[in-house]
C-alpha positions as CSV (number, residue, x, y, z in Angstrom):
1,M,1.3,8.8,-29.4
2,T,2.2,8.0,-25.8
3,V,4.1,10.4,-23.6
4,P,6.5,8.7,-21.1
5,R,6.5,10.1,-17.5
6,A,9.7,11.6,-16.2
7,I,11.0,10.9,-12.8
8,R,10.4,13.6,-10.2
9,Q,12.6,12.0,-7.5
10,A,13.9,8.7,-6.3
11,F,15.0,8.0,-2.7
12,L,15.9,5.2,-0.4
13,A,13.2,4.2,2.2
14,I,15.1,4.2,5.5
15,E,14.2,1.5,8.0
16,Q,12.6,2.5,11.3
17,S,10.7,1.1,14.3
18,E,6.8,1.1,14.2
19,G,4.0,-0.6,16.2
20,A,5.2,-3.1,18.8
21,G,8.6,-4.4,17.6
22,A,7.9,-4.1,13.9
23,R,10.4,-2.7,11.4
24,V,9.2,-0.6,8.5
25,R,10.7,1.3,5.5
26,R,8.4,4.3,5.2
27,S,8.6,6.3,2.0
28,I,5.3,8.1,1.6
29,G,4.3,10.1,4.7
30,T,7.9,11.2,5.4
31,P,9.6,14.6,4.9
32,K,10.8,13.3,1.5
33,L,7.3,12.7,0.2
34,R,4.1,14.3,1.7
35,N,0.9,15.7,0.1
36,F,1.0,13.1,-2.7
37,S,-2.7,12.7,-3.0
38,P,-4.5,10.3,-2.7
39,F,-1.5,8.5,-1.0
40,L,-1.0,9.2,2.7
41,M,1.6,6.6,3.7
42,L,3.6,3.6,2.3
43,D,5.3,1.2,4.6
44,H,7.4,-1.8,3.6
45,F,7.1,-3.8,6.9
46,S,8.9,-6.7,8.5
47,V,7.3,-8.2,11.6
48,A,9.1,-10.9,13.5
49,P,7.4,-13.3,15.9
50,G,6.4,-11.5,19.1
51,A,5.9,-8.2,17.3
52,G,2.9,-6.7,15.6
53,F,0.2,-4.0,15.5
54,P,-2.1,-4.6,18.4
55,D,-5.5,-2.9,18.9
56,H,-5.7,0.6,17.3
57,P,-8.3,2.8,15.6
58,H,-8.7,4.4,12.1
59,R,-11.0,7.0,10.6
60,G,-11.2,8.6,7.2
61,Q,-8.8,6.4,5.0
62,E,-8.5,3.1,3.3
63,T,-5.6,0.8,3.9
64,I,-4.3,-1.7,1.4
65,T,-2.1,-4.5,2.8
66,Y,-0.1,-6.7,0.4
67,L,1.6,-9.7,2.0
68,L,4.9,-10.7,0.4
69,K,6.0,-13.4,2.9
70,G,4.4,-15.2,5.8
71,A,0.9,-14.5,7.1
72,V,-0.9,-11.8,9.1
73,D,-4.1,-12.3,11.1
74,H,-6.6,-9.4,11.5
75,E,-9.6,-8.9,13.8
76,D,-11.8,-5.9,14.5
77,F,-14.5,-4.7,16.9
78,A,-17.3,-5.6,14.5
79,G,-16.4,-9.3,14.6
80,N,-14.6,-9.5,11.3
81,A,-11.5,-11.8,11.5
82,G,-9.3,-13.5,9.0
83,T,-5.8,-14.2,7.7
84,I,-4.0,-13.0,4.6
85,E,-1.0,-15.1,3.4
86,A,1.8,-14.5,0.9
87,G,0.5,-13.0,-2.3
88,D,-2.9,-12.0,-0.8
89,L,-4.2,-8.4,-0.2
90,Q,-6.6,-6.8,2.2
91,F,-8.5,-3.7,1.3
92,M,-9.9,-2.0,4.4
93,T,-12.1,1.0,4.4
94,A,-12.0,2.7,7.8
95,G,-14.8,5.2,7.0
96,R,-16.4,6.6,10.1
97,G,-14.4,4.4,12.4
98,I,-12.8,1.0,13.0
99,M,-10.7,-0.5,15.7
100,H,-8.7,-3.5,14.8
101,A,-5.5,-5.5,15.3
102,E,-3.0,-6.8,12.7
103,M,-0.8,-9.6,14.1
104,P,1.8,-11.7,12.3
105,R,1.7,-15.5,12.2
106,Q,4.3,-17.1,14.4
107,N,6.3,-18.9,11.7
108,S,7.8,-22.2,12.8
109,D,11.2,-21.2,11.5
110,G,11.1,-17.9,13.3
111,S,11.2,-15.9,10.1
112,A,9.6,-12.4,9.8
113,N,6.3,-11.7,8.0
114,V,7.0,-9.1,5.2
115,G,4.6,-7.0,3.2
116,M,3.5,-3.5,2.0
117,Q,0.8,-1.3,3.5
118,L,-0.5,1.7,1.6
119,W,-2.8,4.3,3.1
120,V,-5.1,5.9,0.6
121,D,-7.2,9.0,1.4
122,L,-11.0,8.8,1.1
123,P,-13.1,11.4,-0.7
124,E,-14.6,13.8,1.8
125,K,-18.1,12.6,1.1
126,L,-17.1,9.0,1.9
127,K,-15.2,9.7,5.2
128,S,-18.3,8.9,7.2
129,C,-19.2,5.7,5.3
130,E,-19.5,2.4,7.1
131,P,-16.2,0.4,7.4
132,R,-15.7,-2.6,5.1
133,Y,-13.2,-5.2,4.1
134,R,-12.3,-6.9,0.9
135,D,-9.7,-9.7,0.9
136,L,-8.1,-10.4,-2.5
137,R,-6.5,-13.8,-2.7
138,A,-3.4,-14.5,-4.7
139,A,-5.3,-16.9,-6.9
140,E,-7.8,-14.2,-7.9
141,I,-5.1,-11.9,-9.2
142,P,-4.6,-12.0,-13.0
143,T,-1.0,-12.6,-14.0
144,I,0.3,-11.9,-17.5
145,K,3.7,-12.3,-19.2
146,V,4.9,-9.8,-21.9
147,D,8.1,-9.1,-23.7
148,D,8.5,-12.7,-24.8
149,G,8.1,-13.9,-21.2
150,N,10.8,-11.6,-19.8
151,V,8.3,-9.5,-17.8
152,T,5.6,-10.8,-15.4
153,I,2.9,-8.5,-14.2
154,K,0.4,-9.3,-11.4
155,I,-2.6,-7.0,-12.1
156,I,-3.8,-6.4,-8.5
157,S,-5.9,-3.4,-9.6
158,G,-6.3,-1.7,-12.9
159,Q,-5.6,-2.7,-16.5
160,S,-2.4,-3.9,-18.2
161,H,-1.9,-5.1,-21.8
162,G,-5.6,-5.7,-22.3
163,T,-6.2,-7.6,-19.0
164,D,-8.4,-6.2,-16.2
165,S,-8.1,-6.8,-12.5
166,V,-10.8,-7.8,-10.1
167,Q,-13.2,-4.8,-9.7
168,E,-14.6,-2.7,-6.9
169,L,-11.7,-3.1,-4.5
170,A,-11.4,0.4,-3.1
171,Y,-13.5,3.6,-3.1
172,T,-10.7,5.8,-4.3
173,P,-9.5,4.8,-7.8
174,V,-6.1,3.2,-7.5
175,W,-4.1,0.9,-9.9
176,I,-1.5,-1.5,-8.5
177,F,0.8,-3.8,-10.3
178,D,3.5,-6.2,-9.0
179,V,6.1,-6.3,-11.8
180,T,9.1,-8.6,-12.2
181,I,11.6,-8.1,-15.1
182,A,14.2,-10.6,-16.1
183,P,17.7,-9.4,-17.2
184,G,17.3,-7.9,-20.7
185,G,13.5,-7.4,-20.3
186,K,11.6,-4.2,-20.7
187,V,8.0,-3.0,-20.3
188,T,5.9,0.1,-20.9
189,Q,2.8,0.4,-18.7
190,P,0.0,2.9,-19.6
191,L,-1.4,4.9,-16.6
192,P,-4.4,7.2,-16.4
193,V,-3.5,10.8,-17.4
194,G,-3.4,13.2,-14.4
195,W,-3.1,10.5,-11.8
196,N,-0.2,10.5,-9.3
197,A,2.1,7.5,-9.6
198,F,5.1,5.9,-8.0
199,A,7.1,2.7,-8.0
200,Y,8.6,1.0,-5.0
201,T,11.6,-1.3,-5.7
202,L,11.6,-4.7,-3.9
203,A,14.6,-6.4,-5.6
204,G,17.4,-5.9,-8.1
205,S,18.2,-2.8,-10.1
206,T,15.6,-1.4,-12.5
207,A,16.1,1.5,-15.1
208,F,13.0,3.7,-15.2
209,G,12.3,6.3,-17.9
210,V,13.5,6.5,-21.5
211,G,16.6,8.0,-23.3
212,Q,18.6,10.6,-21.5
213,A,16.1,10.8,-18.7
214,Q,16.5,7.1,-17.8
215,T,17.6,6.5,-14.2
216,T,18.7,3.1,-12.7
217,V,17.4,2.5,-9.2
218,G,18.3,-0.1,-6.6
219,Q,16.1,-1.9,-4.1
220,Y,14.0,-0.3,-1.4
221,H,13.6,3.0,-3.3
222,N,10.5,5.0,-4.0
223,V,10.5,6.3,-7.5
224,V,8.0,9.2,-7.9
225,F,6.9,10.1,-11.4
226,E,5.8,13.4,-12.8
227,Q,2.0,13.8,-13.3
228,Q,2.4,14.7,-17.0
229,G,2.5,11.7,-19.4
230,D,0.6,8.5,-19.8
231,T,3.1,5.7,-19.6
232,V,5.9,4.4,-17.3
233,S,8.8,2.5,-18.9
234,A,11.1,0.1,-17.0
235,E,13.9,-2.3,-18.0
236,V,16.6,-4.4,-16.5
237,A,20.1,-4.6,-18.0
238,K,21.0,-7.8,-19.9
239,D,24.1,-8.3,-17.7
240,A,22.1,-7.8,-14.5
241,K,22.8,-10.5,-11.8
242,E,19.1,-10.7,-10.7
243,H,15.6,-9.9,-11.7
244,G,14.2,-6.4,-11.0
245,R,10.9,-6.4,-9.0
246,F,8.8,-3.4,-8.1
247,I,5.3,-2.4,-7.1
248,L,3.8,0.2,-9.5
249,V,1.0,2.3,-8.1
250,A,-1.2,5.1,-9.5
251,G,-4.1,6.9,-8.0
252,L,-6.6,9.7,-8.7
253,P,-5.6,12.9,-6.8
254,L,-8.3,14.2,-4.5
255,D,-8.9,18.0,-4.5
256,Q,-9.2,18.3,-0.8
257,K,-7.3,19.4,2.3
258,I,-5.7,16.6,4.4
259,V,-5.4,17.0,8.2
260,Q,-3.9,13.9,9.8
261,Y,-3.3,13.0,13.4
262,G,-1.9,9.4,13.6
263,P,-4.6,7.0,12.4
264,F,-7.2,9.8,11.9
265,V,-7.3,11.4,8.4
266,L,-9.9,14.2,7.9
267,N,-10.3,17.5,6.1
268,T,-10.2,20.0,9.0
269,Q,-8.6,20.4,12.4
270,D,-12.0,20.4,14.1
271,E,-12.8,17.0,12.4
272,V,-9.6,15.6,13.8
273,Y,-10.4,16.8,17.3
274,Q,-13.9,15.3,16.9
275,A,-12.4,12.0,15.9
276,M,-10.2,11.9,19.0
277,L,-13.2,12.8,21.2
278,D,-15.4,10.1,19.5
279,Y,-12.8,7.5,20.0
280,Q,-12.2,8.4,23.6
281,S,-16.0,8.6,24.4
282,H,-17.0,5.6,22.2
283,Q,-19.5,7.5,19.9
284,N,-20.1,8.3,16.3
285,G,-18.7,5.1,14.9
286,F,-16.6,4.0,17.8
287,E,-19.4,2.7,20.1
288,R,-18.1,-0.9,19.8
289,A,-14.6,0.1,20.9
290,K,-15.8,0.4,24.5
291,G,-14.3,-2.5,26.4
292,W,-13.3,-4.3,23.2
293,Q,-10.0,-6.3,23.1
294,S,-9.0,-8.4,20.2
295,E,-8.1,-12.0,20.8
296,I,-5.1,-11.9,18.5
297,G,-3.8,-8.8,20.2
298,K,-3.7,-10.3,23.7
299,S,-0.4,-12.0,22.9
300,M,1.1,-8.5,23.1
301,V,-0.4,-7.6,26.5
302,H,2.2,-8.0,29.3
């Protein structure tokens, strides 16, 4: 017998400025939701032409970027470069250290580039691993329809209704689904027991939970589920004017302390100080940062 997960809290992600001219709705990594292992930060970003995230470092985490509209170029100090477009993802493991830039495509119609970026903690033993990338193209993502076609699920990572995602995307186990529900549709998604889970609503109004505990949530909200239970249920009312769309994410909690200073995520204060020193003195993983400037970031230099 399955046990539905109750909702711990649901709150609106408030828009704020970030990077160079970007706008983000941050939900994880705010006073509303901290210490939600393995998740460190969730940003729903909108980057207009002329804005972006020029050269900056990372250590100790993985970043997962899911592009919803437009295109974003990336480039790092190891010579890696590429572009993700709408529907694509990039999984980046910072490990012992990376310096890179993420810059939006200059769309001909002047429209913004929109997406999600999730920061995931790395297990302590992997924080000193070599950095790596894995781009996941939209065409690689299995898509299924359930509830007589009323529900569409993109299985970015994990398993849904007997279909598996592409494997080996991130070091820390994380399941990610992009779910769209038509008016009158409903879905129940199993999640691993004991994992932390949340949904971020992109469009429409979706009712999460079952029975008396059901809560209807509008767009741009983070819905945090209790750890107890093994399924999440969602539905959209028959008389709804639009489809409900949300990103459902679950991850294995890591039993370790988190000490974060900006883009450095370690386990002790001393390790954070060391990361800052390593970055400033170009050592222990940041050797290639010395004198490096990305080509794509130069458009931001005035």
